C-alpha positions as CSV (number, residue, x, y, z in Angstrom):
1,M,15.6,-94.9,-80.7
2,E,18.4,-92.5,-79.4
3,T,17.8,-91.0,-76.0
4,P,17.8,-87.3,-75.2
5,K,21.1,-87.9,-73.3
6,N,22.9,-89.5,-76.1
7,Q,21.5,-86.7,-78.5
8,T,23.1,-84.1,-76.0
9,T,26.4,-86.1,-75.9
10,S,26.3,-86.1,-79.6
11,I,26.0,-82.5,-80.0
12,F,29.0,-81.6,-77.7
13,Q,31.0,-84.1,-79.7
14,S,30.3,-82.6,-82.9
15,S,32.7,-80.7,-85.1
16,T,30.7,-77.7,-84.6
17,A,30.9,-77.8,-80.8
18,R,34.5,-78.4,-80.7
19,M,35.2,-75.7,-83.2
20,I,33.2,-73.2,-81.0
21,L,35.3,-74.3,-77.9
22,V,38.6,-74.0,-79.7
23,G,37.6,-70.5,-81.0
24,M,36.5,-69.4,-77.6
25,L,39.9,-70.6,-76.2
26,T,41.7,-68.6,-79.0
27,L,40.0,-65.5,-77.9
28,A,40.6,-66.2,-74.2
29,L,44.4,-66.5,-74.8
30,L,44.3,-63.0,-76.3
31,I,44.3,-61.9,-72.7
32,P,47.7,-63.3,-71.7
33,L,48.9,-62.1,-75.2
34,E,47.9,-58.6,-74.2
35,F,49.9,-58.9,-71.0
36,V,52.9,-59.8,-73.1
37,K,52.6,-56.8,-75.4
38,S,52.1,-54.7,-72.3
39,L,55.5,-56.2,-70.9
40,I,57.0,-55.3,-74.3
41,N,55.8,-51.7,-74.1
42,E,56.9,-51.3,-70.5
43,R,60.4,-52.4,-71.6
44,A,60.4,-50.2,-74.7
45,Q,59.5,-47.4,-72.4
46,R,62.3,-48.1,-70.1
47,Q,64.8,-48.3,-73.0
48,G,63.5,-44.7,-74.1
49,E,64.2,-43.5,-70.6
50,V,67.7,-44.7,-70.7
51,I,68.5,-43.5,-74.2
52,H,67.3,-40.0,-73.0
53,E,69.5,-40.2,-70.1
54,I,72.5,-41.4,-72.2
55,N,72.1,-38.7,-74.7
56,S,71.6,-36.0,-72.2
57,K,74.9,-36.9,-70.8
58,W,76.9,-37.6,-74.0
59,G,75.3,-34.9,-76.2
60,Q,71.8,-34.3,-77.8
61,S,70.7,-33.5,-81.3
62,V,72.7,-31.0,-83.3
63,Y,71.0,-28.1,-84.8
64,C,72.9,-25.0,-86.1
65,Y,73.2,-22.2,-88.6
66,G,75.7,-19.4,-89.0
67,P,78.0,-17.6,-89.3
68,I,75.8,-14.4,-89.3
69,L,77.3,-11.0,-89.5
70,K,75.6,-8.9,-86.7
71,I,75.9,-5.1,-87.0
72,P,74.2,-2.6,-84.5
73,Y,72.7,0.4,-85.6
74,T,71.0,3.4,-83.9
75,D,67.3,3.6,-84.4
76,F,64.6,6.2,-83.4
77,E,61.0,5.8,-82.5
78,E,58.7,8.8,-82.3
79,T,56.0,8.8,-79.7
80,V,53.2,11.4,-79.3
81,S,51.7,12.2,-75.9
82,I,49.2,14.9,-74.6
83,N,50.3,17.6,-72.1
84,E,47.8,17.5,-69.2
85,K,48.2,21.2,-68.5
86,T,48.4,22.6,-72.0
87,K,46.4,19.9,-73.7
88,E,48.9,20.1,-76.5
89,S,50.5,17.2,-78.5
90,V,54.1,16.5,-77.5
91,K,56.3,14.5,-79.7
92,E,59.2,12.6,-78.1
93,K,61.9,10.8,-80.1
94,K,63.3,7.7,-78.4
95,V,66.8,6.4,-79.2
96,F,67.6,2.6,-79.1
97,T,69.9,0.2,-80.7
98,S,68.8,-2.3,-83.1
99,Y,70.7,-5.0,-85.1
100,A,71.0,-6.0,-88.7
101,Y,71.8,-9.6,-89.6
102,F,73.5,-10.4,-92.9
103,F,73.9,-14.1,-94.2
104,P,77.0,-15.3,-96.0
105,E,77.2,-15.0,-99.9
106,E,78.8,-18.3,-100.1
107,L,78.5,-21.2,-97.3
108,N,80.4,-24.4,-97.8
109,A,80.3,-27.0,-94.8
110,T,81.8,-30.4,-94.2
111,A,80.7,-33.0,-91.6
112,E,82.7,-36.1,-90.7
113,V,80.3,-38.0,-88.4
114,N,81.6,-41.1,-86.4
115,T,78.8,-43.2,-84.7
116,K,79.0,-45.9,-82.1
117,V,76.8,-47.5,-79.7
118,L,76.8,-46.9,-75.9
119,H,75.4,-49.6,-73.7
120,R,73.8,-49.4,-70.2
121,N,72.6,-52.5,-68.5
122,N,70.4,-54.2,-71.2
123,Y,69.7,-51.0,-73.2
124,Q,71.8,-49.3,-76.0
125,S,71.8,-45.9,-77.7
126,A,73.5,-44.8,-80.9
127,V,75.6,-41.6,-80.6
128,F,78.1,-39.8,-82.7
129,S,81.1,-37.5,-82.7
130,N,80.8,-34.8,-85.4
131,A,83.5,-32.7,-87.0
132,M,82.0,-29.8,-88.7
133,A,84.0,-27.1,-90.8
134,F,82.6,-24.1,-92.4
135,D,84.1,-21.8,-95.0
136,G,82.6,-19.1,-97.1
137,K,82.5,-15.3,-97.8
138,Y,80.3,-12.1,-97.4
139,V,79.3,-9.3,-99.6
140,Q,79.4,-5.8,-98.1
141,P,76.5,-5.1,-95.9
142,D,73.9,-2.9,-97.5
143,F,71.7,-0.5,-95.4
144,N,70.3,1.6,-98.1
145,N,67.0,-0.1,-98.6
146,R,66.1,0.4,-95.0
147,G,66.7,4.2,-95.0
148,I,69.3,4.0,-92.3
149,A,71.7,6.9,-92.3
150,P,75.4,6.0,-92.5
151,E,76.2,7.8,-89.4
152,N,73.9,5.6,-87.4
153,I,75.6,2.4,-88.2
154,Q,77.8,1.3,-85.5
155,W,80.5,-0.4,-87.7
156,D,83.1,-0.7,-84.9
157,K,80.9,-2.9,-83.0
158,A,80.0,-5.7,-85.4
159,S,80.3,-9.3,-84.6
160,I,79.9,-12.8,-85.8
161,L,76.9,-14.9,-84.6
162,V,76.3,-18.6,-84.7
163,Q,73.2,-20.1,-83.4
164,T,73.2,-23.7,-82.3
165,T,72.2,-26.3,-79.7
166,N,74.0,-28.7,-77.6
167,L,76.6,-26.2,-76.2
168,K,77.7,-28.5,-73.5
169,S,78.9,-31.0,-75.9
170,I,81.2,-29.0,-78.0
171,K,84.6,-30.4,-77.9
172,N,86.9,-27.7,-79.2
173,E,87.7,-23.9,-78.7
174,I,85.9,-22.3,-81.6
175,K,88.1,-19.7,-83.5
176,F,86.6,-17.6,-86.4
177,R,89.1,-16.5,-89.0
178,L,88.1,-13.8,-91.2
179,G,90.7,-12.9,-93.7
180,D,94.0,-12.4,-91.8
181,Q,92.3,-11.9,-88.5
182,Q,91.2,-14.5,-85.8
183,Y,88.3,-14.1,-83.4
184,A,87.2,-16.3,-80.4
185,F,83.6,-17.2,-80.0
186,E,82.0,-17.0,-76.6
187,P,78.5,-18.3,-75.4
188,V,75.9,-15.4,-74.8
189,Y,72.3,-15.2,-73.9
190,N,70.3,-14.1,-76.8
191,S,66.9,-13.0,-76.0
192,Q,66.1,-12.2,-79.7
193,S,66.2,-15.7,-80.9
194,T,62.9,-17.3,-81.9
195,D,64.5,-20.8,-82.4
196,S,64.8,-21.5,-78.6
197,I,68.6,-22.4,-79.2
198,E,71.8,-20.8,-77.9
199,S,74.2,-18.5,-79.3
200,L,77.9,-18.1,-79.8
201,E,79.3,-14.6,-80.6
202,T,82.7,-13.1,-81.2
203,G,84.0,-9.9,-79.7
204,F,83.6,-6.7,-81.6
205,I,85.0,-6.6,-85.3
206,D,85.8,-2.9,-86.3
207,L,84.6,-2.6,-89.9
208,K,85.1,1.1,-90.1
209,N,88.4,0.8,-91.8
210,Q,88.0,-2.4,-93.5
211,S,85.6,-4.4,-95.6
212,V,84.3,-7.8,-95.4
213,A,83.4,-8.1,-99.0
214,G,85.3,-11.2,-100.5
215,K,87.2,-12.1,-97.5
216,P,87.3,-15.7,-96.8
217,F,86.2,-17.0,-93.4
218,H,86.7,-20.4,-91.7
219,F,85.6,-22.0,-88.5
220,E,85.3,-25.4,-87.1
221,I,82.9,-27.0,-84.5
222,N,83.2,-30.5,-83.0
223,Y,80.3,-31.8,-81.2
224,N,79.4,-35.1,-79.3
225,G,75.7,-35.7,-80.3
226,S,72.8,-38.2,-80.8
227,S,69.7,-38.6,-82.8
228,Q,70.1,-36.0,-85.7
229,I,72.3,-33.2,-87.3
230,R,70.3,-30.4,-88.6
231,M,71.6,-27.3,-90.5
232,V,70.0,-24.2,-92.2
233,P,71.1,-23.1,-95.5
234,I,71.7,-19.4,-94.8
235,G,74.2,-19.0,-97.6
236,K,73.1,-17.4,-100.8
237,T,74.7,-20.7,-102.0
238,T,74.9,-23.4,-99.4
239,T,76.7,-26.7,-99.8
240,L,77.2,-29.6,-97.3
241,Q,79.3,-32.6,-97.7
242,M,78.7,-35.4,-95.0
243,Q,80.2,-38.8,-94.5
244,S,79.8,-41.2,-91.8
245,N,80.2,-44.9,-90.8
246,W,76.4,-45.0,-90.2
247,S,75.0,-47.5,-92.7
248,A,71.1,-46.6,-92.2
249,P,70.8,-42.8,-92.6
250,S,67.4,-41.1,-92.8
251,F,67.6,-38.0,-94.8
252,A,65.1,-35.6,-93.3
253,G,64.3,-31.9,-93.3
254,N,63.4,-29.4,-95.9
255,F,65.9,-30.5,-98.4
256,L,67.3,-33.9,-99.7
257,P,70.8,-34.6,-100.6
258,D,71.7,-34.8,-104.3
259,D,70.9,-38.5,-105.6
260,K,74.0,-38.4,-107.9
261,T,76.5,-38.0,-105.1
262,K,74.5,-40.0,-102.5
263,K,76.1,-43.4,-101.5
264,I,75.0,-45.7,-99.0
265,T,76.9,-48.9,-98.2
266,S,77.2,-51.3,-95.3
267,D,80.1,-49.3,-94.1
268,G,78.5,-45.9,-94.0
269,F,77.2,-43.2,-96.4
270,Q,78.4,-40.1,-98.2
271,A,75.9,-37.4,-99.2
272,Q,76.0,-33.9,-100.5
273,W,73.5,-31.0,-100.7
274,K,73.6,-27.7,-102.7
275,I,70.7,-25.1,-101.9
276,L,70.2,-21.8,-103.5
277,H,68.7,-18.8,-101.9
278,I,65.7,-19.1,-104.3
279,N,65.1,-22.6,-102.7
280,R,63.9,-21.1,-99.4
281,A,61.6,-18.4,-98.4
282,F,63.8,-15.8,-96.4
283,S,66.2,-13.2,-97.6
284,Q,69.9,-12.6,-97.0
285,Q,69.4,-10.1,-94.4
286,A,67.2,-9.4,-91.4
287,F,66.6,-6.3,-89.2
288,G,65.5,-6.0,-85.7
289,K,65.4,-9.8,-84.8
290,L,66.3,-13.1,-86.5
291,P,63.2,-15.0,-88.0
292,N,62.5,-18.5,-87.0
293,L,64.5,-20.7,-89.5
294,A,64.0,-24.0,-88.1
295,P,61.3,-24.9,-90.8
296,Y,64.2,-24.7,-93.4
297,A,66.6,-27.0,-91.8
298,F,67.9,-30.2,-93.4
299,G,70.2,-33.0,-92.3
300,V,70.3,-36.8,-91.1
301,D,68.8,-38.9,-88.5
302,F,70.8,-41.4,-86.7
303,V,68.5,-43.8,-85.3
304,V,68.1,-47.6,-85.4
305,P,65.4,-48.2,-88.3
306,V,63.7,-50.9,-86.1
307,D,64.9,-51.6,-82.8
308,Q,64.8,-54.9,-80.8
309,Y,61.4,-53.9,-78.9
310,Q,59.9,-52.5,-82.1
311,Q,60.7,-56.1,-83.6
312,N,59.3,-57.7,-80.5
313,E,56.1,-55.7,-80.8
314,R,55.6,-56.4,-84.4
315,A,56.2,-60.2,-83.6
316,A,53.6,-60.0,-80.8
317,K,50.9,-58.6,-83.3
318,Y,51.0,-61.8,-85.2
319,G,50.3,-63.8,-82.1
320,F,46.6,-64.2,-82.9
321,L,47.5,-65.5,-86.3
322,V,50.1,-68.0,-84.8
323,I,47.7,-69.3,-82.3
324,G,44.7,-69.4,-84.6
325,L,46.6,-71.4,-87.4
326,T,48.3,-73.8,-84.9
327,F,44.8,-74.6,-83.3
328,L,43.4,-75.0,-86.9
329,I,46.1,-77.4,-87.7
330,F,45.4,-79.6,-84.6
331,F,41.7,-79.2,-85.3
332,L,42.0,-80.5,-88.8
333,I,44.3,-83.3,-87.7
334,Q,41.6,-84.2,-84.9
335,S,38.7,-84.1,-87.5
336,M,40.5,-86.3,-90.2
337,S,42.0,-88.9,-88.0
338,K,39.3,-89.2,-85.5
339,I,41.9,-88.5,-82.7
340,R,40.3,-86.9,-79.7
341,I,42.2,-83.9,-78.3
342,H,40.8,-82.5,-74.9
343,I,40.2,-78.8,-74.6
344,F,43.0,-78.8,-71.8
345,Q,45.5,-80.0,-74.2
346,Y,44.6,-77.0,-76.5
347,T,45.1,-74.9,-73.5
348,M,48.5,-76.1,-72.9
349,I,49.6,-75.8,-76.6
350,G,48.4,-72.2,-76.5
351,L,50.3,-71.2,-73.5
352,A,53.3,-72.7,-75.0
353,L,52.7,-70.4,-78.0
354,I,52.4,-67.5,-75.6
355,M,55.4,-68.3,-73.8
356,F,57.4,-67.8,-77.2
357,Y,57.0,-63.8,-76.7
358,T,58.0,-63.8,-73.2
359,L,61.2,-65.9,-74.3
360,L,61.8,-63.7,-77.2
361,V,61.8,-60.5,-75.4
362,S,63.9,-61.6,-72.6
363,I,66.6,-63.2,-74.5
364,T,66.6,-60.3,-77.0
365,E,67.9,-58.0,-74.1
366,H,71.0,-60.1,-73.7
367,S,71.4,-61.0,-77.5
368,S,70.5,-59.9,-80.8
369,F,66.7,-60.2,-82.1
370,A,67.7,-62.9,-84.8
371,W,69.4,-65.1,-82.3
372,A,66.5,-64.6,-79.8
373,Y,63.9,-65.4,-82.3
374,L,65.8,-68.5,-83.4
375,I,66.2,-69.7,-79.7
376,A,62.6,-69.0,-78.5
377,A,61.2,-70.7,-81.8
378,I,63.2,-73.8,-81.5
379,A,62.2,-74.1,-77.9
380,V,58.6,-73.7,-78.6
381,I,58.5,-75.9,-81.7
382,L,60.3,-78.8,-79.8
383,M,57.9,-78.6,-76.8
384,I,54.6,-78.6,-78.9
385,S,56.0,-81.5,-81.1
386,L,57.2,-83.6,-78.3
387,Y,53.6,-83.0,-76.5
388,S,52.0,-83.8,-79.8
389,I,53.6,-87.2,-80.0
390,A,51.9,-88.0,-76.5
391,I,48.4,-86.8,-77.4
392,L,48.4,-87.8,-81.2
393,N,49.9,-91.3,-80.5
394,N,52.1,-91.3,-83.4
395,R,55.0,-89.5,-85.0
396,K,53.7,-88.6,-88.5
397,F,51.3,-85.7,-87.3
398,P,53.8,-84.3,-84.9
399,A,56.4,-84.1,-87.5
400,F,53.9,-82.2,-89.8
401,I,53.1,-79.9,-86.8
402,G,56.8,-79.2,-86.2
403,L,57.4,-78.5,-90.0
404,S,54.2,-76.2,-90.1
405,L,55.3,-74.2,-87.0
406,T,58.8,-73.8,-88.4
407,A,57.3,-72.4,-91.8
408,L,55.1,-70.3,-89.8
409,Y,57.7,-68.7,-87.5
410,G,60.1,-68.4,-90.5
411,F,57.3,-66.6,-92.5
412,I,56.7,-64.1,-89.8
413,Y,60.4,-63.6,-89.2
414,I,60.8,-62.5,-92.8
415,I,57.7,-60.2,-92.5
416,I,59.1,-58.5,-89.6
417,Q,62.5,-57.8,-91.2
418,L,60.8,-56.5,-94.3
419,E,59.7,-52.8,-94.4
420,N,58.7,-51.6,-97.8
421,Y,57.4,-55.1,-98.9
422,A,55.9,-56.5,-95.6
423,L,52.2,-56.0,-96.6
424,L,52.8,-57.5,-100.0
425,V,54.7,-60.5,-98.8
426,G,52.2,-60.8,-95.7
427,S,49.2,-60.9,-98.1
428,I,50.6,-63.4,-100.4
429,G,51.7,-65.7,-97.6
430,L,48.1,-65.5,-96.0
431,F,46.6,-66.2,-99.3
432,A,48.6,-69.4,-99.7
433,I,48.0,-70.5,-96.2
434,L,44.2,-70.0,-96.8
435,G,44.4,-72.0,-100.0
436,A,46.4,-74.7,-98.2
437,I,43.8,-75.0,-95.5
438,M,40.9,-75.2,-98.0
439,Y,42.9,-77.9,-99.9
440,F,43.4,-80.1,-96.9
441,S,39.9,-79.7,-95.2
442,R,38.2,-80.4,-98.6
443,T,37.3,-84.1,-97.5
444,V,36.4,-83.4,-93.9
445,D,32.9,-84.3,-93.2
446,W,31.6,-81.5,-91.2
447,S,28.2,-82.8,-90.5
448,K,29.3,-85.2,-87.7
């Protein structure tokens, strides 16, 4: 007859007890795994700070629209007040200057964007140099629909206005050519802008004795910038042709380029937009102040699709899966071969799996993610395989464990690189892994 002590020993040596202990250890290892994720987030945050600092010195995102024909006119405002002595109504007419803004009839722009990567310590930022050229023409400004008398229009004080960001990164002196005349742009403070951007404006253009109708205009702006380029289609017909050596553009904003002309290769991209005035909800003229046109901007984002810290973060998210499946492999080997594996040995294996992610993030900062992943994976697989030879007392099971870990790390690397098909491939892979576990565990006697 079995003693109670032997019964207790049998319970703790049962498959159920061992499974519970291994499960508890798996959950406990989530604590150091969270510390690793915190480390990755901290390094990613530091990279963001460095990128912001690099971009602020080189040049930030580019957003512009223009050229806008700006014409002042005399306006009147009638006010009524009460005379305190006579108690009679007194009408007063206040005279002030307002501005009318007229957008081009045609606006054709080109952009040549040359990107490069700037490094600082272990961090890097993608920046660009952008050469933009603008051509087009105006129609004769029409004040008739506003009821403004011709004598109140200050034709001799007209000017050309360009709204833009990133003034400090402009690398050329901007000259505006209208017909045979050339005018220089100067930065001005524009309190009427609702776009929170800066203004460039020419000196006075005398339109009393000349007309802008049909006269071609041309000007060029060269920027240093980063992150993105945005433009507002203020022309009645607006076209933009852009080409760059950036191989991973993200077309963003209110309008997308024409699919027929868009071309993306490993050497860069070419894209073309054509936007009509009926495609956006603002007219070709504005009175009083410029409207907020930012919602109608379009352009390209120049950002790394998945940077090294994003890849590290995605890899760490699979840490629980790697630990759980690795422990499951050892547990099945233990159950089928009757080899005893101590909980301490499970702990050493789990910590080795955690070390993979610290190796990965540290090596990535000095190399590419692919090389870092390969080096970290080889190091951890060799460590666990060699340790398995000692605890399993043979070479057949360690070889199987090494091959399994190689397949698992390779599978996770593929998922990390995929974007559109990551969920599909991951689901199929997990389904296959579950099927393999069910197949190999079908003969295990779980009652012992």
